[in-house]
C-alpha positions in Angstrom: 41.7 -31.0 -134.2 44.6 -33.6 -133.8 46.6 -34.5 -130.8 50.4 -35.0 -131.2 52.3 -37.0 -128.3 55.9 -35.3 -127.4 57.5 -36.5 -124.3 56.9 -38.3 -121.1 57.3 -36.4 -118.2 58.7 -37.9 -115.0 57.7 -36.0 -111.8 60.8 -35.9 -109.1 61.2 -35.1 -105.4 64.9 -34.0 -106.0 65.8 -32.2 -109.2 69.5 -31.9 -109.1 69.6 -35.8 -107.6 67.6 -37.0 -110.6 69.2 -34.6 -113.3 72.8 -36.0 -111.8 71.4 -39.2 -112.2 70.0 -38.7 -116.2 72.9 -36.9 -117.1 76.1 -38.9 -115.1 75.3 -42.3 -115.2 72.7 -42.9 -118.2 74.2 -40.2 -120.1 71.1 -37.9 -121.1 71.9 -34.4 -122.4 70.1 -31.6 -121.9 68.0 -29.4 -123.9 66.2 -26.6 -122.0 66.7 -26.2 -118.5 63.7 -23.9 -116.4 65.4 -25.1 -112.6 61.8 -26.5 -112.0 61.6 -28.7 -115.2 63.9 -29.7 -117.8 63.7 -31.3 -121.1 66.5 -33.8 -122.1 67.4 -34.1 -125.8 66.1 -37.2 -126.0 62.4 -35.7 -125.2 62.1 -37.1 -121.7 61.2 -34.5 -119.2 61.2 -33.9 -115.7 59.2 -31.6 -113.6 60.0 -31.4 -110.0 57.3 -31.8 -107.3 56.8 -30.1 -103.9 55.3 -32.2 -101.1 52.2 -29.4 -101.1 51.5 -30.1 -105.2 48.1 -31.9 -106.0 50.3 -34.9 -107.3 51.8 -36.1 -104.5 48.7 -35.3 -102.3 46.8 -37.3 -104.7 48.6 -40.3 -105.5 51.1 -40.8 -102.2 54.5 -40.5 -101.8 56.4 -43.7 -102.3 59.6 -43.6 -103.4 62.1 -46.5 -105.0 65.2 -47.5 -102.5 68.7 -47.3 -103.9 68.7 -50.9 -104.2 65.0 -50.7 -106.3 66.7 -48.3 -108.7 70.1 -50.1 -109.2 67.9 -53.8 -110.0 65.5 -51.6 -112.5 68.2 -49.7 -114.1 70.9 -52.1 -114.2 73.6 -49.9 -112.6 76.1 -51.0 -109.7 74.0 -50.0 -106.3 77.4 -48.3 -105.3 77.3 -46.0 -108.5 73.6 -45.1 -107.3 74.5 -44.4 -103.8 77.3 -41.6 -105.3 74.9 -39.9 -107.1 72.4 -39.6 -104.3 75.2 -39.0 -102.0 75.7 -35.3 -103.7 
C-alpha cells in the first residue's frame, strides 16, 4: 500500500473571513467549495472547525492577532484589518 500526500489542510474558525483573506489578499482561486470546507487550485484546503469540535478542545484555541497576521504574511496591517472587518 502506498501513501500519497495530496495537500495541506488549515483548520479555521471563520470560513468566510479566511476565504476572503486567501482570495482577496493572497490571490488564491477556489477549486471546490463545500461550505464548511474548500480546496484552492493551489491544493491548500480550509476546514471550518466549530468550538465544540475535538481539535480546539484538545489543542486549545489560541489565534493570531491582526498584527501577527500582517507581520507573518507581509500584508499591510490596514489591509488585514479591512479583511477582518468584513
